[in-house]
C-alpha positions as CSV (number, residue, x, y, z in Angstrom):
1,M,-97.4,-245.1,-47.7
2,S,-96.3,-244.8,-51.3
3,K,-97.6,-241.9,-53.5
4,L,-99.4,-244.5,-55.6
5,F,-102.1,-245.0,-53.0
6,Q,-102.6,-241.3,-52.1
7,P,-105.7,-239.6,-53.6
8,L,-105.3,-236.6,-55.9
9,E,-106.0,-233.2,-54.5
10,D,-109.5,-231.8,-54.5
11,F,-111.2,-229.9,-57.3
12,K,-110.7,-226.2,-57.8
13,T,-114.0,-224.3,-58.4
14,V,-113.9,-221.6,-61.0
15,D,-116.5,-219.9,-63.2
16,L,-116.9,-221.0,-66.8
17,P,-115.2,-218.7,-69.4
18,E,-117.2,-216.7,-71.9
19,K,-118.1,-218.5,-75.1
20,Q,-115.8,-217.2,-77.9
21,L,-116.8,-219.3,-80.9
22,P,-120.1,-220.8,-82.1
23,F,-120.8,-224.5,-81.1
24,W,-120.1,-226.0,-84.6
25,K,-116.7,-224.3,-84.8
26,I,-115.8,-225.7,-81.3
27,A,-117.1,-229.2,-82.0
28,G,-116.1,-229.3,-85.7
29,P,-115.3,-232.6,-87.3
30,G,-114.8,-234.2,-83.8
31,A,-118.6,-234.4,-83.3
32,I,-119.0,-236.2,-86.6
33,L,-116.1,-238.6,-85.8
34,V,-117.5,-239.4,-82.4
35,G,-120.9,-240.1,-84.0
36,L,-119.3,-242.4,-86.5
37,S,-117.3,-244.3,-83.8
38,I,-120.4,-245.4,-81.9
39,G,-121.0,-248.9,-83.0
40,A,-118.3,-248.9,-85.7
41,G,-116.7,-252.1,-84.4
42,E,-120.1,-253.8,-84.2
43,I,-120.8,-253.0,-87.9
44,V,-117.6,-254.8,-88.8
45,I,-117.8,-257.9,-86.5
46,W,-121.6,-258.6,-86.1
47,P,-122.4,-259.6,-89.7
48,R,-119.8,-262.4,-89.3
49,I,-121.2,-263.5,-86.0
50,T,-124.7,-263.4,-87.3
51,A,-123.7,-265.5,-90.3
52,Q,-121.9,-267.9,-88.1
53,Y,-124.5,-268.3,-85.3
54,G,-127.7,-267.0,-86.8
55,S,-130.0,-264.2,-85.9
56,S,-130.3,-265.3,-82.3
57,M,-127.2,-263.2,-81.5
58,V,-128.6,-260.0,-82.8
59,W,-129.7,-259.0,-79.3
60,A,-126.1,-258.9,-78.2
61,A,-125.2,-256.4,-81.0
62,V,-128.1,-254.1,-80.1
63,F,-127.1,-254.4,-76.4
64,G,-123.5,-253.6,-77.2
65,V,-124.3,-250.6,-79.2
66,F,-126.6,-249.1,-76.6
67,L,-124.2,-249.9,-73.8
68,Q,-121.4,-248.2,-75.6
69,L,-123.6,-245.2,-76.3
70,W,-124.6,-244.9,-72.7
71,I,-121.0,-245.2,-71.4
72,N,-119.9,-242.5,-73.9
73,F,-122.7,-240.2,-72.9
74,E,-121.7,-240.5,-69.2
75,V,-118.0,-240.0,-69.9
76,G,-118.9,-236.9,-71.8
77,R,-121.1,-235.6,-69.0
78,W,-118.3,-236.2,-66.5
79,T,-115.8,-234.3,-68.6
80,I,-118.2,-231.4,-69.1
81,A,-119.2,-231.3,-65.5
82,T,-115.7,-231.5,-64.0
83,G,-113.4,-230.3,-66.8
84,E,-111.2,-233.3,-66.6
85,T,-111.0,-236.7,-68.3
86,V,-112.7,-239.8,-66.7
87,Y,-109.2,-241.3,-66.3
88,T,-108.2,-238.5,-64.1
89,G,-111.4,-239.0,-62.1
90,Y,-110.6,-242.7,-61.7
91,S,-107.1,-241.6,-60.6
92,R,-108.6,-239.4,-57.9
93,I,-110.0,-242.6,-56.3
94,W,-106.8,-244.7,-56.8
95,R,-103.6,-243.5,-58.5
96,G,-102.8,-247.0,-59.6
97,F,-105.6,-246.8,-62.1
98,A,-103.5,-245.2,-64.9
99,P,-100.7,-247.9,-64.9
100,L,-103.3,-250.6,-64.5
101,F,-105.4,-249.2,-67.4
102,I,-102.3,-249.1,-69.7
103,L,-101.4,-252.7,-68.7
104,L,-104.9,-253.9,-69.5
105,I,-104.8,-252.2,-72.9
106,Y,-101.5,-253.8,-73.8
107,S,-102.5,-257.2,-72.5
108,R,-105.7,-257.1,-74.5
109,M,-103.8,-256.0,-77.6
110,D,-101.4,-258.9,-77.2
111,S,-104.2,-261.5,-76.5
112,T,-106.0,-260.3,-79.6
113,R,-102.9,-260.8,-81.8
114,V,-102.3,-264.2,-80.3
115,G,-106.0,-265.1,-80.8
116,T,-105.9,-264.1,-84.5
117,R,-102.8,-266.3,-85.0
118,I,-104.4,-269.3,-83.3
119,G,-107.7,-268.8,-85.1
120,G,-106.0,-268.5,-88.5
121,C,-107.3,-265.0,-89.2
122,S,-104.9,-262.4,-90.4
């Protein structure tokens, strides 16, 4: 069996280190940037969609913002609870997740560029 299909080793349990800095010095501008990123894409694209299709699509914008918020909260909780990124957690289940994730990102980027060329947007 190839190494790709073998799970990662188990977690190591250790105590949390002592807090050295106050919360705002640890979080810093990252907390503000994360807050700004929630729904940032929706702010850009949804006025166009609403102008094109009317206010009947506003429910999708609200749903998208709250779904993104919920996913970001859960990813943050995973990282705090385990001390590792969610991508490492997915790789614990199947090591092929990392190459698949990278492939999906690049295929999405390519299809977006092709779509903008076909649609006439620049």
